[in-house]
PLY file of the C-alpha trace (Angstrom):
ply
format ascii 1.0
element vertex 57
property float x
property float y
property float z
element edge 56
property int vertex1
property int vertex2
end_header
-47.50 -223.28 94.51
-44.65 -220.94 93.49
-41.92 -222.20 91.20
-38.45 -222.17 92.67
-35.74 -220.33 90.81
-32.88 -222.43 89.53
-29.57 -221.69 91.13
-26.11 -222.07 89.58
-24.44 -225.43 89.95
-22.35 -225.82 93.07
-18.95 -224.23 92.50
-20.27 -222.09 89.61
-20.38 -218.50 90.84
-20.97 -217.01 87.38
-24.63 -216.58 88.38
-23.55 -213.73 90.66
-21.91 -211.94 87.75
-24.87 -212.55 85.45
-27.24 -211.23 88.13
-25.37 -207.89 88.32
-24.63 -207.53 84.59
-26.63 -204.69 83.03
-27.66 -202.99 86.27
-27.07 -199.29 86.94
-23.92 -198.46 88.93
-24.80 -197.36 92.47
-21.62 -195.23 92.70
-21.95 -192.98 89.66
-24.87 -191.55 87.69
-24.10 -192.72 84.17
-22.43 -196.13 84.47
-23.73 -199.62 83.83
-22.33 -202.80 85.32
-20.76 -205.14 82.79
-18.93 -208.46 83.02
-15.21 -208.15 82.39
-11.80 -208.66 83.99
-10.44 -206.88 87.06
-6.89 -207.66 88.25
-6.90 -210.87 86.18
-10.17 -212.06 87.77
-13.63 -212.41 86.25
-15.66 -209.47 87.54
-18.56 -207.07 87.09
-17.24 -203.55 86.57
-18.86 -200.16 85.99
-18.47 -199.01 82.38
-18.03 -195.38 83.49
-16.20 -195.16 86.85
-14.56 -198.63 86.47
-15.42 -199.59 90.06
-15.56 -203.39 90.49
-18.74 -204.65 92.20
-18.01 -208.37 92.31
-15.01 -210.45 91.34
-14.30 -214.15 91.37
-10.93 -215.63 92.17
0 1
1 2
2 3
3 4
4 5
5 6
6 7
7 8
8 9
9 10
10 11
11 12
12 13
13 14
14 15
15 16
16 17
17 18
18 19
19 20
20 21
21 22
22 23
23 24
24 25
25 26
26 27
27 28
28 29
29 30
30 31
31 32
32 33
33 34
34 35
35 36
36 37
37 38
38 39
39 40
40 41
41 42
42 43
43 44
44 45
45 46
46 47
47 48
48 49
49 50
50 51
51 52
52 53
53 54
54 55
55 56
Protein backbone atom coordinates (compact mmCIF):
# COMPACT_ATOMS: atom_id res chain seq x y z
CA UNK A 1 0.00 0.00 0.00
CA UNK A 2 1.34 3.47 -0.90
CA UNK A 3 2.14 5.93 1.85
CA UNK A 4 0.15 9.13 1.78
CA UNK A 5 2.02 12.39 1.69
CA UNK A 6 1.53 14.66 4.66
CA UNK A 7 -0.21 17.90 3.89
CA UNK A 8 0.20 21.23 5.67
CA UNK A 9 -2.03 21.87 8.65
CA UNK A 10 -5.35 23.48 7.82
CA UNK A 11 -4.85 27.22 7.43
CA UNK A 12 -1.09 26.81 6.83
CA UNK A 13 -0.45 27.59 3.17
CA UNK A 14 3.34 27.75 3.54
CA UNK A 15 3.46 24.28 1.95
CA UNK A 16 2.59 25.90 -1.38
CA UNK A 17 5.57 28.22 -1.10
CA UNK A 18 7.90 25.43 -0.02
CA UNK A 19 6.72 23.29 -2.94
CA UNK A 20 7.70 25.99 -5.47
CA UNK A 21 10.91 27.13 -3.76
CA UNK A 22 14.00 26.15 -5.76
CA UNK A 23 12.22 25.34 -9.03
CA UNK A 24 13.24 26.88 -12.35
CA UNK A 25 11.24 29.93 -13.43
CA UNK A 26 8.89 29.09 -16.32
CA UNK A 27 9.00 32.70 -17.59
CA UNK A 28 12.72 33.28 -18.02
CA UNK A 29 15.70 31.06 -18.81
CA UNK A 30 18.02 31.78 -15.91
CA UNK A 31 15.83 32.41 -12.86
CA UNK A 32 15.04 30.25 -9.86
CA UNK A 33 11.98 30.57 -7.65
CA UNK A 34 12.74 31.66 -4.10
CA UNK A 35 10.61 32.46 -1.06
CA UNK A 36 10.49 36.16 -0.27
CA UNK A 37 8.15 39.14 0.02
CA UNK A 38 6.05 40.67 -2.75
CA UNK A 39 3.90 43.73 -2.00
CA UNK A 40 4.19 43.02 1.76
CA UNK A 41 2.97 39.42 1.31
CA UNK A 42 4.86 36.14 1.68
CA UNK A 43 5.55 34.91 -1.84
CA UNK A 44 7.67 32.84 -4.20
CA UNK A 45 9.47 35.13 -6.65
CA UNK A 46 11.89 34.57 -9.52
CA UNK A 47 15.44 35.59 -8.60
CA UNK A 48 16.07 36.91 -12.13
CA UNK A 49 12.89 38.42 -13.64
CA UNK A 50 11.26 39.07 -10.21
CA UNK A 51 7.91 37.65 -11.37
CA UNK A 52 5.82 36.43 -8.42
CA UNK A 53 4.44 32.88 -8.85
CA UNK A 54 2.47 32.54 -5.63
CA UNK A 55 1.69 34.92 -2.79
CA UNK A 56 -0.20 34.57 0.44
CA UNK A 57 -2.31 37.31 1.95
